[in-house]
Backbone as CSV, one residue per row, in Angstrom:
resi,resn,N_x,N_y,N_z,CA_x,CA_y,CA_z,C_x,C_y,C_z
1,UNK,0.594,-1.048,0.263,-0.054,0.207,0.008,1.029,1.136,-0.162
2,UNK,0.381,2.364,-0.994,1.291,3.527,-0.977,1.256,4.319,0.205
3,UNK,1.963,5.242,0.733,1.858,6.088,1.920,2.539,7.155,1.588
4,UNK,2.201,8.266,2.506,2.661,9.651,2.514,3.056,9.923,3.734
5,UNK,4.187,10.602,4.091,4.840,11.175,5.297,4.782,12.618,5.418
6,UNK,4.336,13.112,6.605,4.433,14.658,6.598,5.726,14.822,7.801
7,UNK,6.590,15.543,7.550,7.573,15.630,8.454,7.719,16.959,8.834
8,UNK,7.870,17.209,9.967,7.839,18.828,10.741,8.903,18.512,11.693
9,UNK,9.769,19.570,11.673,10.777,20.017,12.227,10.494,21.223,13.442
10,UNK,10.281,20.577,14.700,9.861,21.621,15.771,10.717,21.532,16.842
11,UNK,10.171,21.919,18.024,10.993,21.910,19.428,10.483,21.046,20.323
12,UNK,11.281,20.785,21.716,10.737,20.135,22.455,9.655,20.232,23.209
13,UNK,9.287,21.799,23.344,7.808,22.141,23.607,6.830,21.858,22.775
14,UNK,6.762,21.825,21.652,5.762,21.896,20.417,5.392,20.458,20.318
15,UNK,6.278,19.599,20.177,6.360,18.232,19.731,4.815,17.680,20.245
16,UNK,4.710,17.620,21.308,3.787,16.622,21.941,2.211,17.456,21.082
17,UNK,2.086,18.716,21.343,0.762,19.000,20.875,0.941,18.960,19.162
18,UNK,1.842,18.903,18.604,1.788,19.017,17.097,1.484,17.371,16.935
19,UNK,2.226,16.272,17.692,1.913,15.040,17.585,0.271,14.537,17.704
20,UNK,-0.258,15.093,18.734,-2.084,15.369,18.740,-2.451,15.465,17.871
21,UNK,-2.060,16.485,16.903,-2.764,17.202,15.595,-2.511,16.220,14.597
22,UNK,-1.432,15.656,14.209,-1.140,14.820,13.308,-1.993,13.607,13.380
23,UNK,-2.290,13.166,14.501,-3.183,12.096,14.534,-4.533,12.072,14.513
24,UNK,-5.021,13.279,14.903,-6.317,13.853,14.714,-6.509,14.060,13.146
25,UNK,-5.643,14.651,12.782,-5.926,14.947,11.050,-5.751,13.421,10.073
26,UNK,-5.408,12.298,11.008,-5.586,11.013,9.977,-4.277,10.361,10.106
27,UNK,-3.239,10.775,10.735,-1.699,9.912,10.577,-1.848,8.900,11.427
28,UNK,-1.693,7.527,10.852,-2.065,6.333,11.242,-1.109,5.893,12.399
29,UNK,0.318,6.776,12.365,1.323,6.539,13.316,2.123,8.042,13.121
30,UNK,2.747,8.315,14.354,3.699,9.484,14.510,4.926,8.927,15.134
31,UNK,6.091,9.274,14.550,7.688,8.952,14.787,7.934,10.243,15.566
32,UNK,8.658,10.086,16.230,9.857,11.497,16.924,11.300,10.945,17.078
33,UNK,12.187,11.813,16.466,13.411,11.666,16.393,14.397,12.862,16.493
34,UNK,15.427,12.411,17.063,16.484,13.626,17.398,16.427,14.411,15.967
35,UNK,16.554,15.666,16.191,16.904,16.226,14.767,18.281,17.123,15.089
36,UNK,19.110,16.933,15.955,20.419,17.446,16.146,21.508,17.021,16.573
37,UNK,21.338,15.514,16.746,22.481,14.537,17.232,22.616,14.915,18.966
38,UNK,21.467,14.918,19.516,21.551,15.255,20.993,21.135,13.908,21.758
39,UNK,22.163,13.828,22.818,22.036,12.479,23.465,21.148,12.620,24.630
40,UNK,20.040,11.690,24.853,19.479,11.642,26.264,19.770,10.611,26.956
41,UNK,19.972,11.138,28.511,20.310,10.156,29.290,19.242,9.689,30.072
42,UNK,19.509,8.528,30.814,18.561,7.847,31.594,17.296,8.939,31.933
43,UNK,16.258,8.755,31.625,15.183,9.661,32.216,14.600,8.943,33.455
44,UNK,14.061,10.038,34.454,13.569,9.850,35.632,12.171,9.233,35.571
45,UNK,11.920,8.382,36.806,10.727,7.646,36.651,9.553,8.486,36.275
46,UNK,8.745,7.830,35.220,7.531,8.797,34.810,7.843,9.870,33.590
47,UNK,9.080,10.278,33.446,9.361,11.301,32.503,9.463,10.638,30.972
48,UNK,8.779,11.350,30.032,9.051,10.874,28.420,9.695,12.191,28.039
49,UNK,11.763,11.821,27.915,12.170,13.300,27.590,12.289,13.306,25.902
50,UNK,12.291,14.586,25.396,12.335,14.832,24.265,13.671,15.619,23.851
51,UNK,13.878,15.708,22.692,15.433,16.412,22.299,15.010,17.803,21.959
52,UNK,15.903,18.886,22.401,15.337,20.112,22.229,14.972,20.356,20.642
53,UNK,15.655,20.015,19.498,15.209,19.929,18.416,14.823,18.551,17.806
54,UNK,13.370,18.514,17.677,12.278,17.515,17.510,12.189,17.113,15.951
55,UNK,12.046,16.091,15.286,11.514,15.605,14.002,10.698,14.587,14.115
56,UNK,9.359,15.153,13.816,8.050,14.347,13.986,8.012,14.038,12.673
57,UNK,7.228,12.768,12.393,6.947,12.006,10.996,5.810,11.441,11.128
58,UNK,4.676,11.684,10.712,3.611,11.466,10.536,3.178,10.694,9.428
59,UNK,2.426,9.259,9.389,2.520,8.489,8.277,0.954,8.695,7.676
60,UNK,0.622,8.841,6.491,-0.965,9.129,6.256,-1.017,8.076,5.007
61,UNK,-2.327,7.787,4.548,-2.412,7.068,3.486,-2.147,7.887,2.214
62,UNK,-1.852,7.131,1.227,-1.483,8.363,-0.299,-2.675,9.022,-0.565
63,UNK,-3.775,8.547,-0.363,-5.102,9.248,-1.085,-5.101,10.316,-0.156
64,UNK,-4.466,10.761,0.733,-4.803,12.268,1.955,-4.501,13.229,0.948
65,UNK,-5.419,14.251,0.865,-5.548,15.546,0.496,-4.458,16.171,1.311
66,UNK,-3.072,16.354,0.983,-2.255,17.113,1.832,-2.611,18.465,1.892
67,UNK,-3.200,19.241,1.210,-3.514,20.744,1.219,-4.395,20.609,2.658
68,UNK,-5.711,20.077,2.364,-6.718,19.772,3.301,-5.962,19.509,5.082
69,UNK,-5.299,18.546,4.794,-4.539,18.020,6.302,-3.475,19.009,6.646
70,UNK,-2.932,19.776,6.111,-2.000,20.774,6.321,-2.809,22.111,6.888
71,UNK,-3.885,22.149,6.095,-4.669,23.349,6.860,-5.449,22.675,8.005
72,UNK,-5.883,21.682,8.336,-6.415,21.099,9.525,-5.611,21.073,10.612
73,UNK,-4.187,20.715,10.399,-3.119,20.660,11.700,-2.937,22.216,11.919
74,UNK,-2.811,22.964,11.031,-2.315,24.396,11.124,-3.650,25.030,12.058
75,UNK,-4.801,24.771,11.799,-5.815,25.488,12.412,-6.049,24.935,13.766
76,UNK,-5.708,23.487,14.133,-5.541,23.184,15.488,-4.479,23.688,16.310
77,UNK,-3.286,23.808,15.362,-2.179,24.279,16.367,-2.145,25.568,16.327
78,UNK,-2.953,26.328,15.699,-3.089,27.833,16.097,-2.516,29.010,15.401
79,UNK,-1.479,28.284,14.924,-0.408,29.348,13.959,0.355,28.378,13.065
80,UNK,1.101,29.286,12.125,2.091,28.584,11.196,2.804,27.423,11.525
81,UNK,2.457,26.676,10.835,3.675,25.265,11.041,5.070,25.538,11.024
82,UNK,5.928,24.996,11.749,7.446,25.169,11.564,7.725,24.422,10.504
83,UNK,8.773,24.538,10.257,9.608,23.951,8.882,8.972,22.457,8.697
84,UNK,8.293,22.172,7.467,7.582,20.960,7.103,7.707,20.534,5.629
85,UNK,7.425,19.160,5.587,7.018,18.854,4.122,6.416,17.661,4.003
86,UNK,5.709,17.661,2.791,5.131,16.138,2.781,5.923,15.366,1.675
87,UNK,6.209,14.076,1.436,6.733,13.429,0.881,6.353,11.950,0.788
88,UNK,6.696,11.162,-0.468,6.150,10.002,-0.346,7.236,9.140,0.247
89,UNK,6.766,7.817,0.681,7.384,6.980,1.674,8.297,6.159,0.787
90,UNK,9.519,6.067,0.851,10.309,5.041,-0.070,9.884,3.304,0.281
91,UNK,9.801,2.589,-0.804,9.187,1.314,-0.385,9.924,0.433,0.661
92,UNK,10.869,0.665,0.880,11.649,0.087,1.917,12.655,0.660,2.993
93,UNK,12.857,0.404,4.078,13.740,1.359,5.013,15.016,1.505,4.234
94,UNK,15.415,2.789,4.156,16.788,2.824,3.413,17.990,2.170,3.859
95,UNK,18.259,2.781,5.269,19.461,2.377,5.683,19.622,0.826,5.734
96,UNK,18.575,0.213,6.334,18.780,-1.308,6.604,18.751,-1.983,5.119
97,UNK,17.819,-1.538,4.308,17.762,-2.199,2.867,18.702,-2.052,1.818
98,UNK,19.009,-0.595,1.838,20.250,-0.066,0.843,21.461,-0.721,1.049
99,UNK,21.806,-0.549,2.515,23.285,-0.924,2.936,23.351,-2.346,2.770
100,UNK,22.243,-3.258,3.200,22.689,-4.913,3.398,22.314,-5.479,2.279
101,UNK,21.189,-5.294,1.356,20.845,-5.882,0.169,20.502,-5.181,-1.095
102,UNK,20.586,-3.674,-1.005,20.349,-3.467,-2.186,21.342,-3.474,-3.446
103,UNK,20.955,-3.621,-4.401,21.578,-3.749,-5.602,21.465,-2.809,-6.728
104,UNK,22.709,-2.441,-7.344,22.533,-1.395,-8.562,21.064,-1.612,-9.358
105,UNK,20.528,-0.636,-9.634,19.424,-0.562,-10.622,19.483,-0.119,-12.031
106,UNK,19.226,-0.686,-13.002,19.219,-0.274,-14.439,18.120,0.298,-14.520
107,UNK,18.018,1.680,-14.913,16.833,2.511,-15.412,16.747,2.776,-16.912
108,UNK,17.286,2.229,-17.616,17.033,2.342,-19.265,18.262,1.790,-19.927
109,UNK,18.441,2.144,-21.102,19.485,1.673,-21.896,21.036,1.920,-21.302
110,UNK,20.889,3.394,-20.874,22.255,3.905,-20.560,22.370,4.243,-19.042
111,UNK,21.322,4.163,-18.267,21.683,4.904,-16.822,21.317,3.813,-15.823
112,UNK,22.215,3.771,-14.763,22.202,2.834,-13.879,22.463,3.570,-12.648
113,UNK,21.728,3.288,-11.631,21.897,3.919,-10.208,22.421,2.945,-9.311
114,UNK,23.558,3.492,-8.642,24.395,2.590,-7.946,24.848,3.059,-6.494
115,UNK,24.808,2.054,-5.283,25.340,2.736,-3.916,26.669,3.161,-4.253
116,UNK,27.069,4.431,-3.310,28.287,4.833,-3.645,29.305,4.209,-3.310
117,UNK,28.936,2.882,-2.365,30.308,1.989,-1.658,30.330,0.637,-2.814
118,UNK,29.649,0.990,-3.878,29.638,-0.632,-5.082,30.242,0.113,-6.097
119,UNK,30.990,-1.413,-6.705,31.371,-1.269,-8.192,30.277,-1.189,-9.077
120,UNK,30.451,-0.377,-10.054,29.230,-0.185,-11.123,29.312,-1.725,-11.678
121,UNK,28.322,-2.512,-12.080,28.202,-3.413,-12.829,28.701,-3.053,-14.378
122,UNK,28.596,-2.218,-14.680,28.614,-1.928,-16.113,29.376,-0.453,-16.204
123,UNK,30.555,-0.812,-16.205,31.729,0.293,-15.838,31.592,1.579,-17.347
124,UNK,30.858,1.052,-18.400,30.937,1.839,-19.714,29.785,2.437,-19.533
125,UNK,28.732,2.115,-18.531,27.265,2.526,-18.669,27.430,4.236,-18.017
126,UNK,26.294,4.761,-17.780,26.010,6.153,-17.352,25.751,5.788,-15.696
127,UNK,26.606,6.014,-14.818,26.405,5.088,-13.733,26.285,6.718,-12.463
128,UNK,25.252,6.728,-11.923,25.024,7.714,-10.928,25.120,7.255,-9.522
129,UNK,26.467,7.358,-8.888,26.590,6.791,-7.503,25.814,7.785,-6.309
130,UNK,25.248,7.109,-5.873,24.016,7.866,-4.900,24.396,7.387,-3.320
131,UNK,24.138,8.462,-2.362,24.038,8.016,-1.304,23.100,9.325,-0.651
132,UNK,21.813,9.057,-0.663,20.754,9.993,-0.296,20.681,10.622,1.214
133,UNK,21.414,9.799,2.028,21.102,10.218,3.145,19.707,10.306,3.988
134,UNK,19.167,11.634,4.472,17.905,11.675,4.707,16.924,12.168,4.006
135,UNK,17.361,12.241,2.444,16.571,13.022,1.623,15.984,11.978,0.939
136,UNK,14.637,12.289,0.438,13.741,11.358,-0.713,14.720,11.118,-2.010
137,UNK,14.691,9.924,-2.302,15.065,9.611,-3.775,16.182,8.599,-3.975
138,UNK,15.966,7.348,-3.982,17.179,6.237,-4.249,17.091,5.415,-5.180
139,UNK,15.752,5.529,-6.085,15.726,4.892,-7.493,14.647,3.557,-7.408
140,UNK,14.411,3.305,-6.115,13.600,2.293,-5.747,12.042,2.250,-5.823
141,UNK,11.662,3.792,-5.569,10.331,4.353,-5.327,9.716,3.941,-6.806
142,UNK,8.650,3.520,-7.028,7.999,3.579,-8.748,8.347,5.240,-9.059
143,UNK,7.800,6.149,-8.288,7.716,7.786,-9.124,9.295,7.852,-9.417
144,UNK,10.219,7.796,-9.020,11.631,7.910,-8.926,12.320,7.338,-10.208
145,UNK,11.889,5.960,-10.256,12.237,4.816,-11.245,11.678,5.524,-12.610
146,UNK,10.220,5.647,-12.840,9.501,6.114,-13.848,10.432,7.653,-14.246
147,UNK,10.539,8.558,-13.232,11.548,9.780,-13.975,12.825,9.465,-14.416
148,UNK,13.536,8.186,-13.745,14.830,7.972,-14.387,14.698,7.270,-15.733
149,UNK,13.634,6.497,-16.141,13.492,5.868,-17.396,13.295,7.150,-18.326
150,UNK,12.553,7.802,-18.263,12.386,8.747,-19.030,13.278,9.574,-19.169
151,UNK,14.055,10.142,-18.298,15.265,10.925,-18.580,16.491,9.934,-19.396
152,UNK,16.388,8.341,-19.306,17.218,7.905,-20.183,16.956,7.785,-21.442
153,UNK,15.568,8.101,-21.798,15.396,8.031,-23.487,15.098,9.597,-23.821
154,UNK,15.438,10.571,-22.736,15.090,11.867,-23.494,16.513,12.383,-23.993
155,UNK,16.505,13.410,-24.877,17.989,14.065,-25.307,18.100,14.839,-24.335
156,UNK,19.094,14.795,-23.423,19.365,15.995,-22.682,20.694,16.548,-22.844
157,UNK,21.482,16.001,-23.874,22.304,16.972,-24.371,22.245,18.872,-24.467
158,UNK,23.264,19.311,-23.916,23.135,20.714,-24.054,21.890,21.247,-23.004
159,UNK,21.315,20.627,-22.565,20.032,21.092,-22.004,19.892,21.865,-20.683
160,UNK,19.332,22.622,-20.374,19.163,23.206,-18.977,17.987,22.289,-18.131
161,UNK,18.180,22.355,-16.853,17.282,21.563,-16.252,16.764,22.289,-14.812
162,UNK,15.702,22.221,-14.249,15.116,22.312,-13.111,14.746,21.146,-12.511
163,UNK,15.374,20.696,-11.120,14.946,19.718,-10.460,14.054,20.333,-9.316
164,UNK,12.707,20.258,-9.303,11.841,20.851,-8.276,11.342,19.927,-7.232
165,UNK,11.941,20.183,-6.377,11.512,19.271,-5.068,12.980,17.959,-5.424
166,UNK,14.136,18.587,-5.069,15.146,17.681,-5.537,15.615,16.527,-4.354
167,UNK,15.063,16.352,-3.173,15.490,15.670,-2.436,16.907,15.275,-2.663
168,UNK,17.054,13.903,-2.850,18.682,13.431,-3.033,19.399,13.923,-3.955
169,UNK,18.787,14.724,-5.164,19.352,15.147,-6.365,19.268,14.307,-7.476
170,UNK,18.853,13.065,-7.153,19.202,12.022,-8.161,18.600,12.662,-9.449
171,UNK,17.192,13.184,-9.565,16.982,13.311,-11.087,17.933,14.412,-11.959
172,UNK,18.325,15.468,-11.092,18.994,16.395,-11.557,20.321,15.635,-11.954
173,UNK,21.134,14.998,-11.120,22.310,14.459,-11.611,22.320,13.425,-12.438
174,UNK,21.020,12.686,-12.636,21.103,11.971,-13.691,20.801,12.672,-14.884
175,UNK,20.556,13.989,-15.119,20.333,14.874,-16.341,21.616,15.153,-16.617
176,UNK,22.771,15.694,-15.658,23.964,16.166,-16.052,24.619,14.815,-16.513
177,UNK,24.575,13.990,-16.056,25.223,12.763,-16.375,25.249,12.226,-17.627
178,UNK,23.790,12.682,-18.206,23.212,12.190,-19.569,23.650,13.293,-20.266
179,UNK,24.221,14.539,-20.380,24.612,15.314,-21.177,24.169,16.631,-20.692
180,UNK,23.260,17.079,-19.785,22.563,18.399,-19.380,23.718,19.443,-19.274
181,UNK,23.504,20.364,-19.779,24.629,21.492,-19.723,24.686,22.029,-18.384
182,UNK,23.277,22.163,-17.544,23.457,22.719,-16.099,22.064,22.270,-15.668
183,UNK,22.104,21.819,-14.275,20.933,22.005,-13.541,20.572,22.592,-12.181
184,UNK,19.574,22.902,-11.670,19.010,23.912,-10.703,18.315,22.871,-9.553
185,UNK,18.703,22.805,-8.439,17.639,22.065,-7.387,16.973,22.822,-6.610
186,UNK,15.787,22.797,-6.261,14.780,23.380,-5.710,14.198,22.534,-4.543
187,UNK,14.223,22.875,-3.204,13.543,22.150,-2.343,13.298,22.793,-0.982
188,UNK,12.297,22.395,-0.223,11.713,22.910,0.791,12.596,22.393,2.114
189,UNK,13.238,21.593,2.075,14.298,20.848,3.302,15.596,21.146,3.338
190,UNK,16.114,21.880,4.304,17.487,21.862,3.963,18.086,20.786,3.949
191,UNK,18.096,19.432,4.444,18.566,18.392,4.636,18.672,17.866,3.011
192,UNK,17.740,17.988,2.394,17.782,17.744,0.984,18.675,18.426,-0.083
193,UNK,18.964,19.840,0.185,19.844,20.329,-0.274,21.384,20.115,0.066
194,UNK,21.458,19.713,1.277,22.870,18.968,1.983,23.251,17.635,1.037
195,UNK,22.095,17.153,0.832,22.241,15.616,0.161,22.873,15.501,-1.427
196,UNK,21.808,16.693,-2.098,22.207,16.987,-3.358,23.669,17.547,-3.591
197,UNK,23.851,18.642,-2.703,25.311,19.014,-2.928,26.360,17.652,-2.800
198,UNK,26.087,16.620,-1.795,27.027,15.868,-1.579,27.149,14.826,-2.530
199,UNK,25.792,14.390,-3.178,25.672,13.499,-4.249,26.138,14.046,-5.698
200,UNK,26.137,15.362,-5.769,26.842,16.174,-6.733,28.421,15.990,-6.844
201,UNK,28.927,16.063,-5.627,30.356,15.897,-5.378,31.035,14.422,-5.826
202,UNK,29.766,13.554,-4.947,30.271,12.322,-5.232,30.353,11.914,-6.593
203,UNK,29.538,12.635,-7.697,29.408,11.890,-9.042,30.577,12.891,-10.023
204,UNK,31.394,13.426,-9.261,32.802,14.343,-9.814,31.997,15.473,-10.760
205,UNK,30.782,15.981,-9.999,30.134,17.028,-10.719,30.625,18.304,-10.131
206,UNK,30.724,19.588,-10.317,31.124,20.683,-10.013,29.850,21.416,-9.401
207,UNK,29.839,22.032,-8.212,28.762,22.637,-7.669,28.086,23.472,-8.595
208,UNK,28.643,24.323,-9.281,28.137,25.511,-10.315,27.382,24.725,-10.964
209,UNK,27.375,23.427,-11.578,26.860,23.061,-12.568,25.474,22.585,-11.936
210,UNK,25.265,22.427,-10.354,24.039,22.213,-9.895,23.618,22.678,-8.586
211,UNK,23.763,24.176,-8.561,23.289,25.075,-7.474,21.808,24.458,-6.896
212,UNK,21.602,24.653,-5.721,20.880,24.312,-4.775,19.893,25.181,-4.078
213,UNK,18.499,25.527,-4.021,18.126,26.573,-3.445,17.032,26.207,-2.567
214,UNK,16.605,26.774,-1.537,15.282,26.743,-0.908,14.321,27.665,-1.826
215,UNK,13.114,27.385,-2.044,12.173,28.057,-2.613,12.213,29.597,-2.328
216,UNK,12.272,30.381,-3.760,12.219,31.632,-3.511,13.560,32.601,-3.126
217,UNK,14.639,31.753,-2.664,15.801,32.134,-2.407,16.978,32.204,-3.392
218,UNK,16.670,31.391,-4.671,17.541,31.507,-6.045,16.394,32.383,-7.057
219,UNK,17.193,32.478,-7.884,16.120,32.884,-9.527,16.556,32.578,-10.528
220,UNK,16.237,31.118,-10.683,16.706,30.347,-11.915,16.048,30.638,-13.166
221,UNK,16.688,30.589,-14.363,16.102,30.991,-15.645,15.243,29.888,-15.959
222,UNK,14.318,30.175,-17.111,13.192,29.199,-17.458,14.320,27.899,-18.157
223,UNK,13.886,26.948,-18.054,14.720,25.632,-18.238,14.251,24.727,-19.573
224,UNK,14.872,23.824,-20.201,14.567,23.223,-21.038,13.826,22.143,-20.653
225,UNK,14.263,21.568,-19.491,13.543,20.311,-18.967,13.256,20.482,-17.323
226,UNK,11.755,20.462,-17.054,11.655,20.396,-15.776,11.344,19.188,-15.225
227,UNK,11.973,19.080,-14.066,11.396,17.613,-13.282,10.877,17.882,-12.129
228,UNK,9.885,17.293,-11.567,9.103,17.414,-10.489,8.444,16.365,-9.829
229,UNK,9.273,15.492,-9.043,8.910,14.275,-8.586,8.335,14.793,-7.038
230,UNK,7.222,15.185,-6.796,6.742,15.713,-5.563,5.490,14.801,-5.102
231,UNK,4.197,15.562,-5.096,3.167,15.211,-4.999,1.815,15.891,-5.617
232,UNK,0.963,15.178,-5.659,-0.337,15.716,-6.570,-0.916,16.942,-6.227
233,UNK,-0.974,17.071,-4.849,-1.314,18.417,-4.294,-0.725,19.578,-4.495
234,UNK,0.676,19.422,-4.003,1.532,20.520,-4.572,1.821,20.501,-5.927
235,UNK,1.789,19.686,-6.756,1.701,20.272,-8.135,0.814,20.993,-9.106
236,UNK,-0.659,20.599,-8.229,-1.654,21.252,-8.892,-1.196,22.697,-8.550
237,UNK,-1.063,22.861,-7.361,-0.839,24.501,-6.534,0.244,25.240,-7.346
238,UNK,1.577,24.390,-7.987,2.513,25.106,-8.429,2.299,25.198,-10.012
239,UNK,1.384,24.729,-10.603,1.087,24.571,-12.002,1.783,26.122,-12.626
240,UNK,1.400,27.116,-12.009,1.654,28.441,-12.960,3.112,28.684,-12.605
241,UNK,3.705,28.537,-11.491,5.141,28.562,-11.255,6.024,27.717,-11.974
242,UNK,5.545,26.307,-12.098,6.393,25.564,-12.985,6.406,25.888,-14.324
243,UNK,5.092,26.162,-14.697,5.088,26.865,-16.234,5.817,27.986,-16.639
244,UNK,5.774,28.780,-15.626,6.607,30.164,-15.862,8.053,29.809,-15.906
245,UNK,8.766,28.615,-15.153,10.028,28.227,-15.076,10.563,27.157,-16.461
246,UNK,9.486,26.911,-17.203,9.838,26.058,-18.474,9.841,27.000,-19.532
247,UNK,10.742,26.892,-20.334,10.793,27.612,-21.781,9.592,27.106,-22.569
248,UNK,9.428,27.975,-23.626,8.507,27.636,-24.666,8.943,26.575,-25.255
249,UNK,8.436,25.437,-25.746,8.761,24.409,-26.240,9.538,23.069,-25.413
250,UNK,9.643,23.666,-24.170,10.413,22.930,-23.206,9.535,21.620,-22.729
251,UNK,10.244,20.788,-21.809,9.542,19.429,-21.539,9.340,19.587,-20.082
252,UNK,8.156,18.852,-19.278,8.068,18.593,-17.899,8.046,17.052,-17.721
253,UNK,8.443,16.557,-16.713,8.396,15.208,-16.115,7.597,15.511,-14.656
254,UNK,6.438,15.096,-14.410,5.950,15.173,-13.230,5.527,13.832,-12.634
255,UNK,5.825,13.526,-11.362,5.809,12.395,-10.756,5.229,12.444,-9.430
256,UNK,5.031,11.266,-8.474,4.440,11.610,-7.111,2.953,11.786,-7.206
257,UNK,2.446,11.211,-8.247,1.232,10.997,-8.571,0.445,9.724,-8.502
258,UNK,-0.330,9.426,-7.766,-1.036,8.078,-8.050,-2.105,8.200,-9.209
259,UNK,-2.518,7.086,-9.606,-3.287,7.059,-11.043,-4.495,7.540,-10.811
260,UNK,-5.248,7.871,-9.524,-6.151,8.173,-9.331,-6.323,9.772,-9.584
261,UNK,-4.829,10.490,-9.270,-4.961,11.647,-9.020,-4.535,12.141,-10.453
262,UNK,-3.924,11.654,-11.503,-3.467,11.852,-12.738,-4.535,13.037,-13.622
263,UNK,-5.738,12.556,-13.422,-6.565,13.549,-14.191,-6.440,14.961,-13.811
264,UNK,-6.547,15.342,-12.558,-6.518,16.519,-11.805,-5.290,17.108,-12.334
265,UNK,-4.003,16.551,-12.098,-2.701,17.157,-12.331,-2.631,17.535,-13.824
266,UNK,-3.197,16.676,-14.875,-3.137,17.206,-16.240,-4.252,18.358,-16.469
267,UNK,-5.096,18.477,-15.787,-6.054,19.695,-16.075,-5.714,20.941,-15.465
268,UNK,-4.672,20.714,-14.782,-4.088,22.153,-14.012,-2.666,22.566,-15.164
269,UNK,-2.383,21.622,-15.676,-1.307,22.103,-16.829,-1.501,22.033,-18.060
270,UNK,-2.975,21.706,-18.465,-3.167,21.730,-19.788,-3.383,23.431,-20.426
271,UNK,-3.463,24.408,-19.592,-3.505,25.462,-20.238,-2.166,26.032,-20.792
272,UNK,-1.329,25.450,-20.621,0.049,25.387,-21.319,0.796,24.435,-21.906
273,UNK,0.497,23.229,-21.587,1.235,21.846,-22.208,0.330,20.831,-22.933
274,UNK,0.843,20.282,-23.578,0.222,19.293,-24.490,1.191,18.051,-23.896
275,UNK,0.196,16.666,-23.235,0.603,15.682,-22.506,1.001,14.290,-23.459
276,UNK,1.979,13.637,-23.343,2.091,12.326,-23.729,1.290,11.346,-23.090
277,UNK,1.176,10.249,-23.338,0.623,9.189,-22.926,0.992,8.737,-21.369
278,UNK,0.075,8.622,-20.442,0.433,8.243,-19.034,1.154,7.094,-19.141
279,UNK,2.259,7.139,-18.245,3.014,5.931,-17.928,2.821,5.379,-16.602
280,UNK,2.904,4.184,-16.075,2.321,3.625,-14.665,3.274,2.510,-14.456
281,UNK,3.330,2.782,-12.945,4.148,1.576,-12.203,3.635,1.510,-10.889
282,UNK,2.841,0.260,-10.790,2.230,0.017,-9.870,1.131,0.746,-9.588
283,UNK,1.065,1.538,-8.231,-0.277,2.579,-8.416,0.183,3.969,-9.012
284,UNK,1.492,4.321,-9.113,1.975,5.612,-9.307,2.115,5.748,-10.852
285,UNK,1.769,7.019,-11.221,2.165,7.321,-12.750,3.081,8.550,-12.751
286,UNK,3.620,8.832,-13.986,4.300,9.655,-14.350,3.695,10.502,-15.508
287,UNK,3.500,11.931,-15.573,3.158,12.557,-16.555,4.184,13.333,-17.301
288,UNK,4.022,13.372,-18.526,5.026,14.236,-19.622,4.548,14.988,-20.495
289,UNK,4.929,15.965,-20.808,4.515,16.963,-21.487,5.361,18.011,-22.319
290,UNK,4.914,18.673,-23.311,5.662,19.409,-23.904,4.679,21.248,-23.774
291,UNK,5.708,22.414,-23.576,5.074,23.376,-23.407,4.994,24.322,-24.526
292,UNK,3.600,24.452,-24.946,3.056,24.818,-26.230,3.778,26.526,-26.460
293,UNK,4.291,26.843,-27.890,4.895,28.003,-27.847,4.166,28.938,-27.980
294,UNK,4.493,30.361,-27.563,3.529,31.379,-27.461,2.968,31.648,-28.986
């Protein structure tokens, strides 16, 4: 069953209240984690100690209306939520599965995704060496795989790329390794920007070819190829922004979308784009389209 998770970075004082609001809004579980490498010593009797900087992760059904859930949690909280993001849940626990049994993934005729500690099985192929850390995007999730397959079959040479919601940077890095001139990564999570920068270096690419920004902090020029593997709700809300950041005649590749959500996303972009047939893997789909010329 596909899942979404809402991650909120908050404080010790606010974590219990936010946990209650997440559960009320439909989370089937909430996990609390240290967000600053702070040890907790043996607690006193009856104490439930938390870290000064606490990361809450609420698990939600993939059909959840993320905008509606965010509004409900915000209203219950009584003020704006602290730094937060929605994302798809990877199919497996990354640290356990990737490190112990994960094998390189072939994503098309040219492209392979390999753990950074493994020897590529096809040395002459385009090998992306990956260590995603805390950011989404390993290639195992159907949405990421679908986007990588599309990139493998797309003429990237000399193109400019924006990876909107870059996560681990896997899509932007793949485009650069496949010949793109430059890429720009945008993500609301500072951890994603750190992971993307690290993976860019791991793949022997200069930081200048793949700068990363928080939304609104950079001013990327409209691109030839727009990649956005996020979620259906944000994709609909961002339709005008993503269109403006895509050149006339440019291409978009959108994912993070359940099959039942595809029509709503297509409708949001139809004023500017002509869509290809929908590609599907398990419950998830990939939408690709070309922007009409003015």
